C-alpha positions, 0 to 999 in steps of 0.5 A: 499499500502507498502512503501519500503525504500531502502539503497545505498550499496555505503555507504559501498562500498566506502572503496573499492576505494584505498585512500591516508590514512596514507600519510599525509594531503590531501583534496579531492573534488568530484562530481558524478552521479548515477542511479538505477533502480528496481521494489523491488518486486512491480508492478512499476519501480522506478528510482532514480538519484542522484548527490552527492558533496563530501568533504574528508580531510585526516590527516595521519590516520584520514579521515573526509568526507561530502557528499551532494546529490541532488536526483530525484525519478521517481515512484509510491511512493512505494520506498523511498531512505534511508534504506531498510525496509517497512512501511505502506503508502498511498503515490502514490496511488488514490482510485477510484470507481469501477462498482459494488455498493460500490466497490473500486480499487486502481490505482498507480500513477507514479510521479517524485519528486526531491530536497536535499537528505540525507546529510551523514558524517563520521569520520574514523581511519586507522591503520596497526599493526607493521610487519603486512600486514593487513590494518584496518579502523574504521569508524562511520558515520551519515545519516542526515535525511535532505531529504523531507519525504513529497516528498518521497525523504527520511524517515526524520530520522537519521541513525547511523552506525559503521564499521570495514574494513580490507584489506590484502595487501601483494599480488596483489590480496587483500581480504577485508571484511567490517563488521558494525552495522546500527542503523535505525531512526524509523518513525511515521509508522514503527519501524525498526530493527537495523541490521548488514551489511557486504561487502567482496571481493578482489581488484586487482591493474593492475598498480599504477594508475588503480584498480578493486574491486569486492564485495558481500554485505549483510544486514539483513532485517530491518523489518519481512516483507522485504528481506535481502539486497544482491548484487554484486558490481564492481568498477574501479578507475583510477588516471589520474594525481597527482591531478585527479582521477575518478571511476566507479561502477556497482551493481546488486541486488539479492533480492527485497530490493535492486535495480535491477541495479545501476551505477555511476561514480565520478571525484575527484580532490586532493589538 
């Protein structure tokens, strides 16, 4: 049986939501809810629910972020939250005797597991060249392997990434691109390839309080037996007051390495 480990595109899409970087000190707390569903090219559907608690501190051009998710996975053990790729595993299957002499067949059992997910942390630096309409943010992030590998909630390994986000701010419709490189922690079963990833699209501000973003997301395949990861993402962000804001997103997977659908929302309080 194959064990598919998947990547949540929000790790690369968070920069699409407008933030107040380079505007002084700010501390944000947020709570989110996310649910994804897909069969990833396999027989059974896997559903993953995540409730992330996130703290973000902005000091002029610097931004520090820490996210602690609590997750629930319902499936046959073939899909594990984390990075997209494949590893051989007997998880989620029972071997039973068939009717003929010495014959066997495999039955996948659907189960639910929940607990702490992989904690993620990041640090970034934002800048705008003088007399330029370009905004840039350079980010380094770590996905710590804090989720239980025995319960198929994560790989148990750390992943590291660096990325550069750029946004052209002159017009109401603002094109952007985010390009990065992901270093994936190998497990005892599979050696993963380190890969390039990117997101591109545009941001549109209806008003100072409301904005929308659309993105196409891509990542190279992490093994020679998996697809490249591709998806479309749609974001909406609204500021209700100086202290409160919220966002919603919808992702649609284009390949078997990502969920068929992924929806979520978050509520943010700023100090």
